[in-house]
C-alpha positions in Angstrom: 72.2 -18.1 197.1 73.8 -19.8 199.1 75.2 -22.5 196.3 77.8 -23.1 194.2 78.3 -24.9 191.0 81.3 -27.1 189.8 82.8 -27.0 186.9 84.9 -30.2 185.4 86.0 -31.9 182.1 83.1 -34.7 180.9 84.6 -38.0 180.9 85.7 -38.9 177.5 83.2 -41.9 176.9 80.6 -39.8 178.2 80.7 -36.8 175.3 81.5 -39.0 172.5 79.7 -36.2 170.3 83.1 -33.9 170.5 85.3 -36.4 168.7 83.4 -35.0 165.6 85.1 -31.6 166.3 88.8 -33.3 166.9 91.8 -30.9 167.2 93.1 -30.0 163.6 95.5 -27.6 162.1 94.0 -24.0 161.8 95.7 -21.5 159.7 94.9 -18.0 159.5 94.9 -16.2 156.0 93.8 -12.7 157.4 92.7 -11.3 160.3 89.5 -12.9 161.5 89.5 -15.4 158.5 91.0 -18.9 159.1 91.5 -22.2 156.8 90.9 -25.4 157.8 92.2 -28.4 155.4 91.1 -32.2 155.2 92.5 -35.1 153.1 90.2 -37.4 152.1 91.2 -41.3 151.0 88.9 -43.6 149.9 90.5 -47.1 148.8 87.2 -48.7 146.8 83.9 -48.9 145.9 81.9 -52.0 146.7 79.0 -52.7 144.4 75.4 -53.1 145.9 71.8 -53.2 144.8 69.1 -51.3 146.1 65.2 -51.7 145.1 65.9 -52.7 142.1 69.0 -50.1 141.6 72.7 -50.3 141.4 73.9 -48.5 144.7 78.0 -47.9 145.3 79.4 -48.6 149.1 82.4 -47.1 150.2 84.1 -47.4 153.8 83.0 -45.0 156.2 80.7 -43.6 154.0 76.5 -43.1 153.9 74.5 -42.8 151.1 73.2 -39.2 150.4 69.8 -38.1 148.7 69.4 -34.7 147.4 66.3 -33.8 145.7 66.7 -35.0 141.7 70.4 -36.1 142.1 72.1 -39.4 142.4 72.3 -41.7 145.3 75.9 -41.8 145.8 78.1 -42.3 148.9 79.4 -39.3 150.8 81.7 -39.0 153.8 80.6 -36.6 156.3 82.9 -37.2 159.5 84.3 -33.6 159.8 82.8 -30.8 160.9 83.2 -27.0 161.4 81.7 -25.0 164.4 81.4 -21.3 164.2 80.6 -18.6 166.7 77.1 -16.3 165.9 77.9 -14.0 163.2 80.7 -16.5 161.0 80.1 -17.4 157.9 81.5 -20.0 155.6 83.3 -18.2 152.5 84.2 -21.2 150.3 85.5 -24.1 149.8 88.3 -25.9 147.5 89.7 -28.9 146.4 93.0 -29.9 145.5 95.4 -32.4 144.8 92.5 -34.9 142.9 94.0 -38.3 142.3 93.4 -39.3 138.7 89.7 -40.6 138.5 89.6 -44.3 138.1 86.8 -45.6 136.1 84.3 -48.3 138.0 82.4 -49.0 135.0 78.3 -48.5 134.0 76.1 -48.6 136.8 72.2 -47.6 136.8 72.4 -45.5 139.8 68.9 -43.9 141.3 67.8 -40.7 141.6 66.3 -39.1 144.8 63.0 -37.7 144.5 61.7 -35.9 148.0 58.2 -35.7 148.9 56.6 -34.6 152.5 57.7 -36.9 155.2 54.3 -38.1 155.7 53.1 -38.9 152.1 55.5 -40.2 150.3 59.1 -40.2 151.8 62.1 -41.0 149.2 61.2 -42.3 146.1 64.2 -44.0 143.5 63.9 -42.8 139.9 65.6 -44.0 136.5 64.8 -40.4 135.7 67.2 -37.5 135.6 67.7 -34.6 134.1 71.6 -34.6 134.8 74.1 -35.0 131.8 77.7 -34.9 134.0 79.7 -36.0 136.3 77.9 -35.6 139.4 78.5 -33.7 141.9 80.4 -31.6 139.9 82.8 -30.3 142.9 83.5 -33.4 145.0 82.9 -31.7 148.2 80.2 -29.2 149.8 79.8 -27.7 152.9 76.1 -27.6 154.8 75.0 -26.2 157.5 73.9 -29.1 159.9 72.5 -27.5 163.1 72.9 -24.4 165.3 76.4 -22.7 164.0 77.8 -25.9 163.3 79.2 -26.9 159.5 79.3 -30.5 158.1 81.3 -31.3 155.0 80.6 -33.9 153.1 83.1 -35.5 150.5 82.4 -37.7 147.2 84.9 -39.8 146.2 82.5 -41.8 143.8 81.0 -39.4 140.7 78.3 -40.6 138.5 76.4 -39.4 135.0 73.0 -40.2 135.2 72.5 -39.7 131.2 76.0 -42.4 130.4 75.6 -44.3 133.4 79.9 -43.4 134.1 80.9 -44.0 137.3 84.1 -42.8 138.3 86.3 -43.0 141.5 88.3 -40.4 142.9 90.6 -42.1 145.6 92.8 -39.1 147.2 91.5 -35.6 147.4 92.5 -32.7 150.0 89.1 -30.4 151.0 90.1 -26.9 152.5 87.0 -24.4 154.0 87.7 -21.2 154.6 85.6 -19.2 156.8 85.2 -16.0 158.6 85.1 -15.4 162.5 85.8 -12.2 164.2 85.8 -13.8 167.3 86.9 -17.8 166.8 85.3 -19.8 170.2 81.8 -20.6 170.9 79.6 -22.8 172.3 77.9 -25.9 171.2 75.0 -28.0 172.5 74.6 -26.2 176.0 71.8 -28.4 177.5 70.8 -29.6 180.8 71.3 -33.6 181.5 67.5 -34.1 181.3 64.6 -31.7 180.7 62.9 -32.4 183.6 64.4 -33.3 186.7 63.3 -34.8 190.0 62.9 -32.7 193.3 65.9 -32.7 195.6 68.6 -33.4 192.6 71.3 -30.6 191.8 71.1 -30.3 188.0 74.1 -30.9 185.5 74.8 -29.6 182.3 77.0 -30.5 179.4 78.4 -27.8 176.8 81.0 -28.1 173.5 83.0 -25.3 174.1 85.1 -24.7 170.4 88.2 -22.5 169.3 88.4 -22.6 165.8 91.3 -20.0 165.7 95.0 -20.6 165.0 96.3 -19.8 168.3 95.4 -20.8 171.8 93.2 -19.1 174.0 92.9 -18.6 177.6 88.9 -18.6 178.1 86.7 -18.0 181.3 83.4 -19.3 181.6 80.3 -18.7 184.5 77.2 -20.5 184.7 73.8 -18.7 185.7 70.5 -20.6 187.0 67.5 -19.0 187.6 64.2 -20.3 188.9 61.8 -18.8 186.2 58.4 -18.9 188.6 60.3 -16.5 191.3 63.2 -14.9 189.6 65.9 -15.9 191.7 69.5 -17.0 190.3 73.1 -17.8 191.3 75.7 -17.3 189.0 79.3 -18.4 190.3 82.9 -17.7 188.0 84.6 -21.2 188.0 86.9 -22.2 185.5 89.9 -21.1 183.4 89.5 -23.2 179.9 93.0 -23.6 177.9 92.1 -24.1 174.1 94.5 -24.9 171.6 93.6 -24.0 167.6 91.1 -26.2 166.3 90.0 -27.5 169.7 86.7 -28.7 171.4 86.3 -28.5 175.2 83.8 -30.9 176.7 82.1 -29.2 179.4 80.1 -31.0 182.3 78.4 -28.4 184.9 77.1 -29.9 188.1 75.1 -28.1 190.7 75.9 -28.6 194.5 72.2 -27.1 195.2 69.4 -29.3 194.4 66.3 -27.7 193.4 62.5 -27.4 194.1 59.9 -28.3 191.5 59.5 -25.5 189.3 60.9 -24.1 185.8 64.4 -23.0 185.4 66.3 -21.6 183.0 70.3 -21.9 182.4 72.9 -19.5 181.1 76.3 -20.7 180.2 78.8 -17.3 178.8 82.7 -17.7 177.8 85.0 -15.2 176.6 88.4 -14.8 176.2 90.1 -13.8 179.8 92.6 -11.3 177.8 89.5 -10.1 176.2 86.4 -8.0 177.4 83.5 -9.8 179.4 81.4 -8.0 176.7 82.6 -10.0 174.0 81.6 -13.3 175.7 79.6 -16.1 173.5 76.6 -17.1 175.3 74.2 -20.3 175.2 70.6 -20.6 177.2 68.6 -23.5 178.3 65.8 -24.8 179.9 64.5 -27.4 182.1 62.2 -28.1 184.6 61.8 -29.9 187.9 58.9 -32.0 188.7 57.7 -34.9 191.2 56.8 -37.3 188.3 58.2 -37.3 185.0 56.7 -38.7 181.9 58.5 -40.1 178.9 58.5 -42.8 175.9 55.1 -41.8 174.6 54.1 -44.7 172.3 51.1 -44.7 169.9 49.8 -48.2 167.4 46.8 -47.9 166.0 44.6 -51.2 164.5 43.1 -50.7 161.5 40.8 -54.1 161.5 39.9 -52.5 165.2 39.7 -48.7 164.3 41.7 -48.3 167.5 44.6 -46.7 169.2 46.4 -48.0 171.6 48.5 -45.5 173.6 51.5 -46.5 176.1 53.0 -43.6 178.3 56.5 -44.1 180.8 55.6 -42.5 184.5 58.6 -42.4 187.2 58.2 -41.3 190.8 61.1 -38.7 191.5 59.7 -37.7 194.8 60.6 -40.0 197.3 57.3 -40.0 198.5 54.3 -42.2 197.5 51.2 -40.8 195.6 48.8 -40.8 193.4 48.9 -40.3 189.6 45.9 -38.9 187.6 46.6 -39.2 183.8 44.8 -38.5 180.3 45.4 -38.8 176.8 44.4 -36.1 174.8 43.9 -36.8 170.7 44.2 -34.0 168.0 44.6 -33.1 164.4 48.0 -32.1 164.2 48.6 -28.7 165.3 45.3 -28.6 166.4 42.7 -28.9 168.9 42.3 -32.0 170.9 39.4 -34.2 169.1 38.6 -36.1 172.2 40.2 -37.2 175.6 41.0 -40.6 177.1 41.0 -40.7 181.0 43.1 -43.2 182.8 42.1 -44.9 186.2 43.8 -43.6 188.9 47.6 -45.4 189.5 48.8 -45.3 193.3 52.5 -44.6 192.6 55.3 -46.0 195.3 58.6 -43.7 196.2 61.1 -44.1 193.0 58.4 -46.4 191.4 57.9 -46.5 187.6 54.7 -47.5 185.5 53.1 -48.2 182.2 49.8 -46.4 181.8 47.9 -47.5 179.0 44.6 -45.8 177.1 42.3 -46.7 173.9 41.1 -44.7 172.1 38.4 -45.5 169.4 38.7 -43.4 165.9 35.1 -44.0 165.3 35.7 -44.1 161.1 37.8 -40.7 161.1 40.4 -40.8 158.7 43.4 -38.4 159.0 47.1 -38.9 157.4 48.5 -37.5 160.4 47.7 -36.9 164.6 49.1 -35.7 167.4 48.5 -37.7 170.7 49.2 -35.9 174.2 49.8 -37.5 177.4 49.2 -35.1 180.4 48.9 -35.8 184.5 49.0 -34.5 187.8 50.7 -36.1 191.0 48.8 -35.5 194.1 47.5 -32.4 192.3 50.5 -31.4 191.2 51.1 -31.2 187.0 53.6 -33.3 185.5 55.7 -32.6 182.6 53.4 -33.9 178.8 54.6 -35.8 175.9 53.6 -35.6 172.7 53.8 -38.2 169.5 52.5 -38.2 166.0 50.8 -41.1 164.8 48.3 -41.7 161.5 45.0 -43.4 161.3 44.9 -43.4 157.7 46.4 -47.0 155.6 47.9 -49.7 157.2 48.2 -50.2 161.2 51.0 -48.2 162.3 53.4 -48.8 165.7 55.3 -46.8 167.2 55.8 -42.7 167.8 57.5 -40.3 166.2 59.4 -37.9 167.8 57.4 -34.6 168.6 60.8 -32.4 169.2 61.5 -33.3 165.9 58.8 -31.8 164.1 57.1 -28.8 166.1 
């Protein structure tokens, strides 16, 4: 209450990921059924080596690892966004140029193991006896409501080592979307904000239909602790067929410490609001923000060095009391390491260190967590996986990638 939110187009450089969904032609095959066609062109394949095997690189391509399949370069620069309920109906390949023989290459087969054990292992053993892949294009879901097209100009038969290059072909992707617009990647610009800072949000709003849409949007922000919220009808968005609008929302009302939620809705201005596409996110406002938890295990000393960054956003001096918890991944803490209290000045940042002795305990994966209070008020916590088995390992794995 009493606040307003402003929405505007985000600067192009600040929203580079929107370029992955650049405007393109869309054809409507039937009501709610659409198709996009992409032309794939590859000039050449460049030989190289990888762990004693042959490997081929192509301009704009990346090596693709699939269990039991040869490691081949793929082009994955095209994607299609679909709203909730949308689905890919099929992928077809047309206008293929004649395959150019590249010769005999001993390209490895990938074996994929658990990330914490073996990772990727390359092998000369394969059960495939045909030019792989059987189709030079496939679509994989790469995230919520987003599908990536991967094209394979290079094909390989592991049984004969025959390898060919198809320089040109067209890939058509058909999909169903009763409502062809939606939202991608709606998030606050920072999971944790400082008090007195107006929140900002970013999202990609897309139109994968075959005609222009005029969309309305509104944004709601509420305090999870008090259930107070504010909403504002903000913007009319014109989206041509096959386009993505990088949306940036900034609030004129600074927020106090607490937990907050936000919801973005968009709908066809000519339709009904109950057909709105919606996305939600959460964020916190804290006086001090913890980040960059790093863990290094020294096997020779059987010790783990922990480090975490603390930034004071409160504008006032205060005392930071911090501790590190060590535990099995997914289990209860095994030990807690306290750090000496730190007086943190206004707008000051520091790194707090801790040292934990493993006492001969062995486990392939452990979990470290840093949590603190600032003048008695809790901060956010940060987590990271690390290993106390085998060789010493430096650095920390991102907890959010595995939970």
